[in-house]
ROVODO-437660 format. One record per residue (C-alpha): residue in three letters; x, y, z. Coordinates in steps of 0.001 Angstrom, whole numbers, plus 500000, padded with zeros to 6 digits. Layout:
<fipas>
FIPA res   east  north     up
FIPA ALA      X      Y      Z
...
</fipas>
This chain:
<fipas>
FIPA res   east  north     up
FIPA VAL 616413 083751 045824
FIPA GLU 612741 083171 046592
FIPA GLY 611345 086156 044687
FIPA LYS 608299 085532 042505
FIPA ALA 610111 086144 039209
FIPA CYS 613054 083956 040263
FIPA LEU 610832 081043 041236
FIPA GLN 608845 081376 037988
FIPA TRP 612119 081053 036103
FIPA VAL 613024 078012 038226
FIPA LYS 609668 076345 037615
FIPA GLY 610012 076936 033886
FIPA TRP 613374 075182 033762
FIPA ASN 612124 072435 036087
FIPA HIS 609236 071787 033690
FIPA ARG 611617 071713 030727
FIPA ALA 613829 069159 032493
FIPA THR 611018 066783 033458
FIPA SER 609380 067135 030040
FIPA ALA 612600 066169 028289
FIPA LEU 613965 063602 030732
FIPA GLY 610692 062199 032022
FIPA ARG 608868 062760 035271
FIPA PRO 610905 060774 037844
FIPA THR 607813 059733 039815
FIPA ASP 606537 057874 036731
FIPA SER 609689 055743 036611
FIPA VAL 610204 052239 037975
FIPA VAL 613677 053401 039023
FIPA TYR 612090 056060 041240
FIPA GLU 609909 053443 042931
FIPA ARG 612890 051177 043531
FIPA ILE 615131 053961 044853
FIPA LEU 612340 055166 047126
FIPA HIS 611888 051581 048323
FIPA ILE 615608 051473 049184
FIPA LEU 615473 054762 051063
FIPA ASP 612251 053885 052874
FIPA SER 612997 050209 053403
FIPA LYS 612332 048826 056843
FIPA GLU 615317 046562 056171
FIPA LYS 617725 049496 056328
FIPA ILE 620237 049457 059158
FIPA PRO 618998 051451 062174
FIPA TYR 622374 052918 063123
FIPA VAL 622845 053759 066788
FIPA GLY 623277 057504 067155
FIPA ARG 623996 057569 070880
FIPA VAL 623396 055600 074076
FIPA LEU 621732 057442 076963
FIPA ASN 620626 055919 080246
FIPA GLY 621096 052430 078814
FIPA LEU 618835 053109 075828
FIPA TYR 620006 053023 072213
FIPA TYR 618807 055987 070137
FIPA ASN 618179 056024 066393
FIPA PHE 616805 058552 063908
FIPA TRP 614695 056853 061232
FIPA GLN 612931 057758 057987
FIPA ASP 610629 055585 055890
FIPA GLU 607347 055854 053973
FIPA ASN 605393 056278 057222
FIPA HIS 607911 058671 058762
FIPA VAL 608821 060912 055836
FIPA LYS 610434 063645 057936
FIPA GLY 611633 061129 060461
FIPA ILE 611230 059804 063977
FIPA TRP 613675 059873 066885
FIPA ARG 613291 056640 068825
FIPA ARG 614989 054378 071381
FIPA CYS 615115 050839 072735
FIPA THR 617221 048582 074959
FIPA LEU 620167 046603 073576
FIPA ASP 618282 043331 074094
FIPA GLU 615433 044758 072039
FIPA TYR 617828 046098 069400
FIPA ARG 619258 042616 068906
FIPA LYS 615863 041423 067655
FIPA GLU 615056 041305 063963
FIPA SER 612174 043765 064487
FIPA PRO 612786 045774 067650
FIPA ASP 609910 047350 069522
FIPA TRP 610998 050983 069406
FIPA GLU 609771 053670 071769
FIPA SER 609005 056923 069956
FIPA VAL 610734 059978 071432
FIPA LEU 609946 062668 068827
FIPA ASP 607910 062362 065616
FIPA LEU 608966 065076 063146
FIPA ASP 606055 064364 060799
FIPA ALA 603559 064976 063602
FIPA LEU 605476 068064 064729
FIPA SER 605608 069432 061164
FIPA ALA 601874 068849 060708
FIPA THR 601027 070506 064024
FIPA GLU 603215 073552 063479
FIPA GLY 602773 073887 059716
FIPA ILE 606541 073865 059089
FIPA THR 608635 071271 057257
FIPA TRP 611095 070327 059996
FIPA VAL 614312 068471 059097
FIPA TRP 616383 066750 061786
FIPA ALA 619777 068428 062303
FIPA GLY 621168 066824 065460
FIPA SER 621223 066986 069255
FIPA THR 623417 068155 072143
FIPA VAL 622979 066389 075488
FIPA LEU 623487 067844 078966
FIPA ASP 626202 065762 080689
FIPA GLU 626163 066242 084489
FIPA GLY 628613 063458 085280
FIPA GLU 628977 059699 085100
FIPA ASP 626437 058933 087817
FIPA VAL 623770 061419 086710
FIPA PRO 621103 060259 084206
FIPA ALA 620811 062280 080992
FIPA GLU 617612 064322 080980
FIPA LEU 617891 067495 078909
FIPA VAL 618897 067835 075274
FIPA LEU 619125 070701 072797
FIPA LEU 617578 069722 069466
FIPA LYS 618496 071371 066175
FIPA LEU 615632 071520 063682
FIPA SER 616095 072885 060182
FIPA ARG 613324 074555 058219
FIPA GLY 613280 072808 054847
FIPA GLY 616806 071426 055178
FIPA SER 618876 074624 055410
FIPA ASP 622094 074796 057452
FIPA ALA 620536 077468 059647
FIPA CYS 618547 075778 062418
FIPA HIS 616137 076458 065242
FIPA VAL 617292 075247 068673
FIPA ARG 614736 073951 071174
FIPA GLU 615268 072309 074540
FIPA PHE 613728 068893 075032
FIPA SER 613153 066504 077946
FIPA LEU 614148 062872 077479
FIPA THR 611991 062000 080481
FIPA THR 608681 063571 079423
FIPA LYS 609462 063413 075687
FIPA GLN 608200 066986 075395
FIPA PHE 609757 070314 074537
FIPA ILE 610562 072521 077501
FIPA THR 608324 075576 077290
FIPA GLU 609138 079268 077534
FIPA GLU 607159 079322 080782
FIPA GLU 609591 076702 082094
FIPA LYS 612469 078987 081066
FIPA ALA 613595 076786 078187
FIPA PHE 616618 077589 076054
FIPA ILE 615114 078463 072653
FIPA VAL 616980 080035 069717
FIPA GLY 615527 081192 066399
FIPA GLU 616832 080305 062949
FIPA ALA 620605 080782 062737
FIPA LYS 623820 078825 062276
FIPA THR 624076 078331 066023
FIPA GLN 626871 076630 067955
FIPA MET 626085 075771 071565
FIPA MET 627150 073567 074446
FIPA TYR 625763 073061 077946
FIPA LYS 628127 074371 080621
FIPA ASP 625750 073154 083289
FIPA ARG 622009 072602 083667
FIPA ASP 621249 076317 083708
FIPA THR 624031 077711 081514
FIPA LEU 624793 077550 077810
FIPA LEU 627990 078504 076027
FIPA ILE 626450 079752 072794
FIPA GLY 627375 081479 069573
FIPA THR 624546 082642 067324
FIPA ASP 623178 085597 065381
FIPA THR 622519 088319 067948
FIPA GLY 622820 091226 065557
FIPA GLU 625616 093417 064273
FIPA GLY 629097 092113 064981
FIPA SER 627984 088663 066155
FIPA LEU 628791 086802 062921
FIPA THR 631907 086320 060825
FIPA ASP 632124 087167 057139
FIPA SER 631296 083489 056518
FIPA GLY 627968 083837 058349
FIPA TYR 628964 081720 061370
FIPA PRO 629212 082764 065040
FIPA ARG 632003 085174 065911
FIPA GLN 631249 085389 069639
FIPA VAL 630635 083017 072540
FIPA ARG 628142 084140 075173
FIPA GLU 627480 082594 078569
FIPA TRP 623695 082453 078720
FIPA LYS 621935 081803 082017
FIPA ARG 618553 080152 082071
FIPA GLY 615675 082594 082488
FIPA THR 617627 085597 081182
FIPA LYS 617574 087277 077777
FIPA LEU 620117 086025 075263
FIPA LEU 621052 089563 074197
FIPA GLU 621949 090357 077810
FIPA ALA 624252 087347 078146
FIPA PRO 627905 088427 078504
FIPA VAL 630364 087775 075686
FIPA VAL 633082 085546 077153
FIPA PHE 635111 085010 073976
FIPA GLU 635285 086743 070628
FIPA GLY 637087 086147 067362
FIPA ARG 637721 088349 064350
FIPA LYS 635228 089276 061684
FIPA ASP 637323 087549 059013
FIPA ASP 637559 084293 060992
FIPA VAL 635489 081379 059728
FIPA ILE 633812 080478 063037
FIPA VAL 634272 080714 066801
FIPA TYR 632857 078225 069307
FIPA ALA 633203 076878 072837
FIPA MET 633873 073362 074086
FIPA HIS 632900 071882 077437
FIPA TYR 632812 068110 077758
FIPA ARG 633705 065108 079883
FIPA ASP 636350 062777 078485
FIPA ARG 636365 059675 080685
FIPA LYS 637019 061157 084122
FIPA VAL 638450 064439 082839
FIPA TRP 636552 067638 082070
FIPA HIS 637801 069873 079253
FIPA THR 636781 073464 078566
FIPA GLY 638099 075604 075763
FIPA TYR 637499 077966 072874
FIPA ARG 638381 077589 069230
FIPA ARG 638865 080184 066514
FIPA MET 638861 078794 063007
FIPA ILE 641011 081438 061345
FIPA THR 640632 079831 057929
FIPA PHE 639156 076501 056913
FIPA TRP 642563 074918 057655
FIPA THR 644020 077002 060480
FIPA SER 642830 077540 064046
FIPA GLU 643739 078951 067423
FIPA HIS 642929 076685 070395
FIPA LEU 642572 077849 073984
FIPA THR 642201 075487 076941
FIPA LYS 641167 076149 080535
FIPA MET 643932 075527 083055
FIPA PRO 643400 074353 086671
FIPA ASP 643664 077953 087922
FIPA GLY 640748 078968 085691
FIPA ALA 642846 080898 083166
FIPA PHE 642640 080148 079452
FIPA GLN 645906 079559 077607
FIPA THR 646625 079151 073914
FIPA VAL 647720 075614 073046
FIPA PRO 651197 075998 071430
FIPA VAL 650758 073903 068289
FIPA PRO 650970 074753 064571
FIPA GLU 647911 076675 063397
FIPA ASP 647043 073963 060880
FIPA ALA 647097 071128 063437
FIPA LYS 643855 069370 064431
FIPA LEU 643411 068822 068173
FIPA ASP 641438 066311 070187
FIPA THR 641656 064703 073616
FIPA PHE 641621 061223 075095
FIPA ALA 641136 061393 078879
FIPA ASP 644054 063568 080069
FIPA GLN 645913 063249 076760
FIPA LEU 646158 065870 074019
FIPA LEU 645974 064355 070525
FIPA ILE 647702 066394 067812
FIPA GLU 647107 065553 064160
FIPA LEU 649567 067377 061928
FIPA ARG 648859 068884 058524
FIPA SER 652440 070113 058089
FIPA ASP 655864 068980 059306
FIPA TRP 656593 070076 062881
FIPA GLU 660113 070296 064267
FIPA LEU 660026 069865 068021
FIPA SER 663037 069482 070326
FIPA GLY 665236 068401 067441
FIPA VAL 662699 065877 066123
FIPA THR 660722 066440 062909
FIPA HIS 657231 064987 063029
FIPA LYS 655827 064424 059541
FIPA ALA 652633 065951 058206
FIPA GLY 649836 063417 058643
FIPA SER 651211 062120 061956
FIPA LEU 649107 061669 065098
FIPA LEU 650872 062476 068375
FIPA ALA 649830 062070 072011
FIPA VAL 651083 063959 075071
FIPA PRO 649638 064703 078551
FIPA LEU 647756 067987 078088
FIPA LEU 648771 069740 081307
FIPA ALA 652384 068653 080990
FIPA PHE 652440 069933 077416
FIPA MET 651006 073295 078477
FIPA ARG 653811 073506 081062
FIPA GLY 656563 072787 078567
FIPA GLU 656733 068993 078140
FIPA ARG 657554 068074 074532
FIPA ALA 658058 064279 074651
FIPA MET 655466 062922 072224
FIPA THR 654094 059423 071678
FIPA PRO 653607 058878 067921
FIPA LEU 650380 056928 067410
FIPA PHE 650487 057159 063632
FIPA VAL 653232 058066 061152
FIPA PRO 652278 058159 057468
FIPA THR 654130 056386 054690
FIPA SER 654163 057030 050952
FIPA THR 650997 054918 050613
FIPA SER 649265 055173 054009
FIPA SER 647286 057909 055754
FIPA LEU 645087 058420 058794
FIPA ASP 641519 058727 057527
FIPA GLY 639702 058931 060856
FIPA LYS 639581 057814 064453
FIPA ALA 637127 056647 067091
FIPA ASP 637440 055840 070755
FIPA SER 635973 053609 073420
FIPA PHE 636686 053871 077140
FIPA ASN 640149 052283 076958
FIPA TYR 640950 052321 073253
FIPA LEU 641769 054822 070539
FIPA ILE 640898 053197 067220
FIPA LEU 642576 054519 064080
FIPA GLU 640996 054155 060638
FIPA VAL 643971 053877 058293
FIPA LEU 644066 053859 054497
FIPA ASP 646868 052137 052577
FIPA ASP 646428 052843 048866
FIPA VAL 642794 053507 049795
FIPA ARG 642464 050043 051405
FIPA CYS 641158 050195 054991
FIPA GLU 642451 048764 058257
FIPA LEU 641770 049480 061936
FIPA ARG 644505 049911 064552
FIPA PHE 643634 049554 068245
FIPA TRP 645722 051548 070718
FIPA ARG 645053 050853 074406
FIPA TYR 645617 053695 076866
FIPA SER 646369 053235 080560
FIPA ALA 645939 056503 082428
FIPA SER 648300 057612 085172
FIPA ASP 647155 057561 088790
FIPA SER 647348 061360 088919
FIPA THR 644579 061874 086365
FIPA SER 642128 064315 087906
FIPA SER 638397 064324 087538
FIPA SER 638192 068110 087745
FIPA ALA 639886 069771 084776
FIPA SER 642375 068704 082112
FIPA GLY 643792 065701 083965
FIPA GLY 647236 065282 085471
FIPA ASP 650875 065855 084558
FIPA ALA 652218 062302 084667
FIPA PRO 652245 060414 081380
FIPA GLY 649958 057464 080852
FIPA SER 651018 054617 078569
FIPA TRP 649950 053681 075037
FIPA MET 650185 050201 073516
FIPA LEU 649246 049121 069988
FIPA GLU 647360 045896 070702
FIPA ARG 646127 044803 067290
FIPA THR 645424 045610 063662
FIPA PHE 642114 044569 062149
FIPA LYS 641394 044238 058423
FIPA GLY 638244 043341 056560
FIPA ASP 637839 041189 053469
FIPA GLY 638320 042459 049930
FIPA ILE 637833 046067 048867
FIPA ALA 635726 047437 051712
FIPA THR 635558 050325 054144
FIPA LEU 635673 049686 057880
FIPA SER 634459 052338 060297
FIPA VAL 633965 052326 064057
FIPA ARG 631737 054139 066516
FIPA ALA 631568 053635 070267
FIPA SER 628312 053215 072144
FIPA ASP 629522 055492 074953
FIPA ALA 633253 056189 075231
FIPA ASN 632774 057497 078762
FIPA LEU 631259 054226 079883
FIPA SER 632550 051105 078113
FIPA ASP 634553 049493 075322
FIPA GLU 631426 048509 073396
FIPA ILE 631845 049485 069742
FIPA TRP 629990 049176 066456
FIPA ILE 631911 048131 063332
FIPA THR 630445 048977 059946
FIPA SER 631743 047162 056875
FIPA SER 630726 048439 053451
FIPA SER 631775 047732 049871
FIPA TYR 630440 048698 046465
FIPA ILE 628524 045525 045668
FIPA GLU 628316 043692 049022
FIPA PRO 625522 044947 051308
FIPA THR 626668 046827 054404
FIPA SER 626893 044987 057736
FIPA TYR 626690 046436 061260
FIPA ALA 628322 044496 064075
FIPA ILE 628687 044909 067826
FIPA ALA 632005 044074 069475
FIPA SER 634338 044907 072304
FIPA ALA 637334 047046 071398
FIPA SER 639426 044478 073258
FIPA ALA 638280 041691 070890
FIPA PRO 637092 043095 067516
FIPA ASP 637611 039716 065831
FIPA GLU 634743 038382 067928
FIPA LYS 632270 040870 066527
FIPA GLN 628633 039858 066173
FIPA VAL 626741 041105 063132
FIPA LEU 623362 042362 064361
FIPA LYS 622096 044175 061278
FIPA SER 622824 044078 057576
FIPA LEU 621295 045399 054404
FIPA PRO 619552 043116 051950
FIPA ALA 620790 043010 048358
FIPA PHE 618931 046004 046907
FIPA PHE 620153 045388 043367
FIPA ASN 621329 042457 041304
FIPA ALA 625119 042394 041648
FIPA ASP 625563 038964 040076
FIPA GLY 628538 038948 037775
FIPA PHE 629863 042314 038958
FIPA GLN 633386 042830 040207
FIPA VAL 635402 045617 041810
FIPA LYS 638891 046492 040635
FIPA GLN 641389 049146 041569
FIPA HIS 643487 050793 038887
FIPA PHE 645942 053672 038781
FIPA ALA 646009 056388 036138
FIPA THR 649018 058616 035446
FIPA SER 648330 062323 035792
FIPA ALA 649933 065073 033711
FIPA ASP 652822 065490 036183
FIPA GLY 653426 061744 036497
FIPA THR 651495 061225 039755
FIPA ALA 649760 057858 040118
FIPA VAL 646043 058429 040765
FIPA PRO 643988 055485 042105
FIPA TYR 640419 054764 041141
FIPA PHE 637890 051994 041764
FIPA LEU 635976 050394 038900
FIPA VAL 632698 048502 039360
FIPA CYS 631751 046550 036236
FIPA LYS 630684 043198 034867
FIPA ALA 633321 040482 034979
FIPA GLY 634572 039722 031507
FIPA LEU 633694 043213 030303
FIPA ALA 634350 043622 026582
FIPA LEU 637234 046074 026270
FIPA ASP 635899 047641 023096
FIPA GLY 634878 051013 024522
FIPA SER 631169 050224 024341
FIPA THR 630268 050275 028046
FIPA PRO 628388 053369 029270
FIPA THR 630436 054511 032248
FIPA LEU 629735 056961 035073
FIPA LEU 632798 058570 036653
FIPA TYR 632323 060199 040072
FIPA GLY 634727 062557 041817
FIPA TYR 635111 065177 044533
FIPA GLY 638742 066157 045122
FIPA GLY 638599 068721 047895
FIPA PHE 638630 069584 051604
FIPA GLU 640757 066530 052469
FIPA ILE 637705 064259 052079
FIPA SER 638466 060671 051088
FIPA LEU 636221 058688 048764
FIPA THR 636200 055100 049995
FIPA PRO 634074 052084 049056
FIPA SER 630431 052018 050181
FIPA TYR 627382 050042 049117
FIPA ILE 626013 051789 046018
FIPA ALA 622429 050542 046155
FIPA THR 620812 053450 044291
FIPA THR 623608 053504 041701
FIPA GLY 623116 049780 041253
FIPA VAL 619419 050259 040518
FIPA GLY 619753 053454 038500
FIPA TRP 622875 052636 036533
FIPA LEU 624622 049262 036925
FIPA GLU 621517 047177 036163
FIPA LYS 621140 049123 032902
FIPA GLY 624482 047826 031716
FIPA GLY 626676 050656 032933
FIPA ALA 629972 050695 034793
FIPA TYR 630709 052930 037779
FIPA VAL 634036 054555 038651
FIPA GLN 635117 056466 041754
FIPA ALA 638261 058569 041346
FIPA ASN 640598 059324 044281
FIPA ILE 642023 062557 042893
FIPA ARG 644228 065083 044651
FIPA GLY 642462 067586 046857
FIPA GLY 640950 064670 048773
FIPA GLY 642396 062967 051848
FIPA GLU 643191 059507 050480
FIPA TYR 646935 060002 051078
FIPA GLY 646677 062483 053920
FIPA PRO 647451 066219 054010
FIPA ARG 650017 066079 051207
FIPA TRP 647386 064724 048805
FIPA HIS 645009 067505 049770
FIPA GLN 647571 070293 049735
FIPA ALA 648807 069255 046297
FIPA ALA 645594 070776 044855
FIPA LEU 645090 073844 047060
FIPA LYS 644533 077301 045583
FIPA GLU 646924 077944 042674
FIPA LYS 647487 074165 042410
FIPA ARG 643773 073404 041955
FIPA HIS 644360 072358 038380
FIPA LYS 646146 069246 039693
FIPA ALA 642790 067829 040831
FIPA TYR 641322 068472 037394
FIPA GLU 644316 066946 035625
FIPA ASP 643944 063856 037826
FIPA PHE 640262 063513 036916
FIPA GLU 641036 063924 033229
FIPA ALA 643787 061312 033583
FIPA VAL 641327 058789 035032
FIPA ALA 638894 059496 032183
FIPA LYS 641623 058989 029576
FIPA ASP 642797 055813 031318
FIPA LEU 639285 054362 031134
FIPA VAL 639220 055033 027404
FIPA GLN 642748 053711 026831
FIPA ARG 641898 050474 028648
FIPA GLY 638881 050023 026384
FIPA ILE 636452 050136 029290
FIPA THR 634518 052972 027668
FIPA SER 634800 055689 025022
FIPA HIS 634412 059455 025074
FIPA GLU 630938 059026 023585
FIPA ARG 629920 056694 026429
FIPA LEU 631566 058456 029372
FIPA GLY 629554 060545 031836
FIPA ILE 630650 062287 035027
FIPA GLN 628969 063329 038263
FIPA GLY 629889 065470 041263
FIPA GLY 628265 067690 043876
FIPA SER 629281 070789 045844
FIPA ASN 633076 070944 045406
FIPA GLY 632483 068016 043047
FIPA GLY 630101 070323 041183
FIPA LEU 633001 072731 040746
FIPA LEU 635017 069766 039471
FIPA THR 632415 068730 036898
FIPA GLY 631827 072368 035958
FIPA ASN 635521 072646 035183
FIPA MET 635417 069468 033132
FIPA LEU 632685 071121 031058
FIPA VAL 634898 074079 030171
FIPA ARG 638360 072430 030256
FIPA SER 637676 069162 028437
FIPA PRO 634268 069281 026749
FIPA GLY 635347 066674 024196
FIPA LEU 636399 064184 026843
FIPA PHE 632904 063546 028186
FIPA ALA 629484 062903 026679
FIPA ALA 627320 063770 029714
FIPA ILE 627776 065799 032900
FIPA VAL 625723 065841 036105
FIPA CYS 626651 068944 038118
FIPA GLN 624973 069036 041555
FIPA VAL 624703 071922 044090
FIPA PRO 627815 073420 042499
FIPA LEU 630173 076329 042944
FIPA LEU 630669 077872 039502
FIPA ASP 631339 081604 039869
FIPA MET 634701 081836 041616
FIPA ARG 634761 085636 041319
FIPA ARG 631916 086052 043808
FIPA PHE 631828 082784 045760
FIPA ASN 633249 084496 048851
FIPA LYS 630370 086994 048855
FIPA LEU 627644 084347 048898
FIPA LEU 626473 082600 052081
FIPA ALA 629264 080475 053615
FIPA GLY 631607 081094 050682
FIPA ALA 634104 083218 052612
FIPA SER 634949 080163 054722
FIPA TRP 636342 078377 051666
FIPA MET 638996 080933 050741
FIPA GLY 641523 078746 052578
FIPA GLU 640733 076027 050032
FIPA TYR 640387 078051 046835
FIPA GLY 641919 081492 047387
FIPA ASP 640695 085077 047705
FIPA PRO 639188 086461 044477
FIPA ASP 639423 090019 045845
FIPA ASP 643215 089712 045793
FIPA ALA 644400 090455 042229
FIPA GLU 647224 087889 042342
FIPA GLN 644902 085157 043573
FIPA TRP 642139 086063 041109
FIPA HIS 644722 085487 038381
FIPA PHE 644728 081754 039151
FIPA LEU 641164 081542 040455
FIPA GLN 639637 082713 037187
FIPA LYS 641295 079774 035452
FIPA PHE 639055 077361 037369
FIPA SER 635912 079521 037439
FIPA PRO 633575 077703 035024
FIPA TYR 631238 080684 034701
FIPA HIS 634095 082801 033375
FIPA GLN 635595 080077 031198
FIPA LEU 632546 079442 029007
FIPA ALA 633624 080280 025475
FIPA ARG 631680 081239 022358
FIPA GLY 631992 078819 019477
FIPA THR 632847 075849 021724
FIPA LYS 630893 072600 021499
FIPA TYR 629682 071467 024945
FIPA PRO 628301 068074 026005
FIPA PRO 624788 067758 027473
FIPA ILE 624761 068803 031119
FIPA LEU 622245 068565 033960
FIPA PHE 622525 071119 036769
FIPA THR 620658 070458 040018
FIPA THR 620475 072618 043130
FIPA SER 618158 073612 045964
FIPA THR 616382 076884 046690
FIPA ARG 616928 076313 050414
FIPA ASP 620658 075644 050097
FIPA ASP 622214 078196 052456
FIPA ARG 625744 076835 052075
FIPA VAL 626363 076931 048312
FIPA HIS 624132 079626 046838
FIPA PRO 621737 078394 044111
FIPA GLY 622758 081522 042212
FIPA HIS 625880 079663 041067
FIPA ALA 623868 077177 039034
FIPA ARG 621181 079679 038039
FIPA LYS 623565 082188 036472
FIPA MET 625550 079421 034726
FIPA VAL 622351 078189 033093
FIPA HIS 621404 081767 032166
FIPA LYS 624754 082289 030480
FIPA MET 624695 078988 028625
FIPA ALA 621179 079765 027402
FIPA ASP 622362 083191 026241
FIPA LEU 625123 081433 024318
FIPA GLY 622504 079369 022531
FIPA ILE 623582 076055 024056
FIPA ASP 620483 073892 023907
FIPA SER 621807 070742 025598
FIPA VAL 621409 072291 029077
FIPA PHE 619000 070908 031668
FIPA TYR 618286 072393 035076
FIPA TYR 616265 071314 038080
FIPA GLU 616030 073190 041374
FIPA ASN 614385 071564 044360
FIPA ILE 612381 074170 046262
FIPA GLU 613417 072545 049565
FIPA GLY 616378 070416 050498
FIPA GLY 619337 072456 051769
FIPA HIS 622867 071629 050609
FIPA GLY 621997 067939 050374
FIPA GLY 619568 068850 047594
FIPA ALA 616576 067098 049219
FIPA ALA 614687 067269 052521
FIPA ASP 613131 063784 052604
FIPA ASN 613358 060410 050888
FIPA LYS 610804 061216 048194
FIPA GLN 612805 064252 047183
FIPA ARG 616051 062259 047328
FIPA ALA 614564 059542 045116
FIPA PHE 613232 062187 042716
FIPA MET 616596 063917 042311
FIPA SER 618528 060649 041962
FIPA THR 616115 059288 039356
FIPA LEU 616302 062509 037361
FIPA ALA 620103 062247 037201
FIPA TYR 620049 058587 036115
FIPA SER 617356 059324 033543
FIPA PHE 619549 062056 032064
FIPA LEU 622585 059755 031957
FIPA GLU 620583 056949 030358
FIPA LYS 619132 059204 027663
FIPA VAL 622530 060647 026776
FIPA LEU 624954 057727 027217
FIPA ILE 622743 054728 026391
FIPA LYS 619929 056007 024185
FIPA ARG 622044 058821 022684
FIPA ALA 619002 061115 022681
FIPA TYR 620964 064345 023209
FIPA LYS 624125 065480 021487
FIPA PRO 626715 068178 022179
FIPA SER 625688 071726 021346
FIPA ARG 627912 074508 020051
FIPA ALA 627864 077895 021751
FIPA SER 626965 080815 019544
FIPA THR 629786 083046 018352
FIPA SER 627732 086097 019359
FIPA LEU 625571 086965 022335
FIPA PRO 621925 088095 022105
FIPA LEU 621334 091830 022382
FIPA ARG 619638 091475 025776
FIPA THR 622919 090211 027238
FIPA TYR 624412 093673 026897
FIPA PHE 621591 095420 028776
FIPA PRO 620399 095070 032348
FIPA ALA 617254 093046 032859
FIPA VAL 614167 095276 032984
FIPA ASP 610500 094817 033659
FIPA PRO 608735 094534 030264
FIPA LYS 606181 097113 031442
FIPA LYS 609020 099590 031943
FIPA ALA 610872 098734 028760
FIPA LEU 608888 100920 026325
FIPA PRO 609952 104330 027694
FIPA ILE 613588 103138 027879
FIPA VAL 613517 102002 024246
FIPA GLY 611752 105241 023278
FIPA ALA 614409 107357 024936
FIPA PHE 617129 105348 023208
FIPA LEU 615495 105909 019801
FIPA LEU 615211 109656 020457
FIPA VAL 618945 109802 021146
FIPA LEU 619666 108002 017868
FIPA LEU 617393 110394 015939
FIPA ALA 619114 113405 017512
FIPA ILE 622541 112058 016527
FIPA ALA 621357 111387 012958
FIPA GLU 619827 114875 012665
FIPA LYS 623029 116509 013909
FIPA ARG 625132 114578 011385
FIPA SER 622806 115610 008531
</fipas>
């Protein structure tokens, strides 16, 4: 990936892209997007509350890599809080000569009356998924040193949890047999402070073909939970929980169920129908039951959510007394507040008691208009203080503090300014009809009174995978880069996503993947039929699985779109499971090494579906050298092949840093965003680039392996000698 010849090729294509599309840093759009990303008026979201202090990770023009900081709630309420710096990543990067990217923290919890002191910090080199782990003191604001017997782990995709002050439950790369085929931990070790990691005993182990294995040890209100989890595939798992006698038992639930806890309660979120004691619980339901009682045979469930034909559970949060459900109804958001009263027998030692507590749905809370509501608690082990975020496409995001017992009395403490001119814009929801008759919702952001003559340049965005829902959010950079230029923006809620729960996702799994693509095509056709845009003015954008989506639009429906932005994409579905984390996605896409599954997989493998003689629209591929989730080889080889086919409307830019997000800091993010909008403007508004037809024949070099030019002469000479010998024999 980082070989000299490879990076020379990358730099050549990068230069071609910026020469043709313009250097983003010379653009006013770049300056405005960077201003948005670096703005001191951004919302400083609270990441966690420790010892009464509110922590936030922040990036701006003075803190490019970022700063971890904290303040009191009284200070946070001020317009310009006086933050206390905890860790400055820019200073650390400068001192150590490494570009460090923040990747999260794990705090040692020693009980409700013990102040938090130690934390494990994950730092990524250049933005990759693989991270370094270093122990840090919240008291001294310094890293614990090796001399102090710190827990320190080198670069790997590590999973770890404190068991106690001097013990970690950790899964990481310790050599042969320690990782799954997907490159994630296969083992859990119990590592004692001051000992060597390689000498730590393995306390749990999964299979090599599992996705990942990890341990859990945490306090949930007054109840401690310990367990292990094997992700067998991306969608199936085995869960083990520690019983009061110290033994670990498998939790008897369907393999595709998602599990969580609330105090002594087990929360079971179903992905498939589950028949239990004569009762069928529908896929998408959320059930509650006392954990210990369930492990001992109790099967009386409390349904906390049951889906309908239009509603689904999109997420959940919890405060000390409340479980808060984030529900979508035709992709419109509402919050449902369930209050839990624990039984008197709830234990503070392990897994709680047997007697059932009681659940009561106290209230439903809805926002105004087309907006997304999300909730996060300050500290669910301590109080009912929550933060409610409200976000819509054209209304700046607000951040309010409230009590879960009275969300209507929320107090907005922070909000974004209007980063772009949204005057005259409106948001509408429409439904397109897919090839099989399914109604597919989408949101349209456009000028009120839009002329329905097909003249509006329109950007259609989609994802359609991994049960991820696309809901409204403030599109500040899109507003600057696209809407203010006269464009319209569309977000499609196609199958494969989670907008209607598991059924919506499962409708586009594996051999049914084409349903997601048919949905996206249906939305595109609906936009044209309504007169919102035309094929010549319609562009599309998607990243990661959305890159696979847009790559498939390139080869399935090249005449339907005029411009394609394909970001950090999967494109070669024959080898995706051999590259980096690709094996973990076989539960989503299928196994290409199985002949029957390759039969359907090849139909949505863009690399294999490129066809000679076909006219393709202009396309911009972007990726990152440091992406260790989706291999940059996907985009590289697609560009190689399109170039070999003589398609000249191909643009490619690879960020040398950035990880799967495509950028490591705000300058890089602004650069990549501006490049994409510049491409869309040149193609859809200025019409500077047209579709290009693939050659009907491939260049000779395509049929031979790549060779060093210095070594080519003797190979060619030998080939000519063979031809002369054949000619002489025939004469």
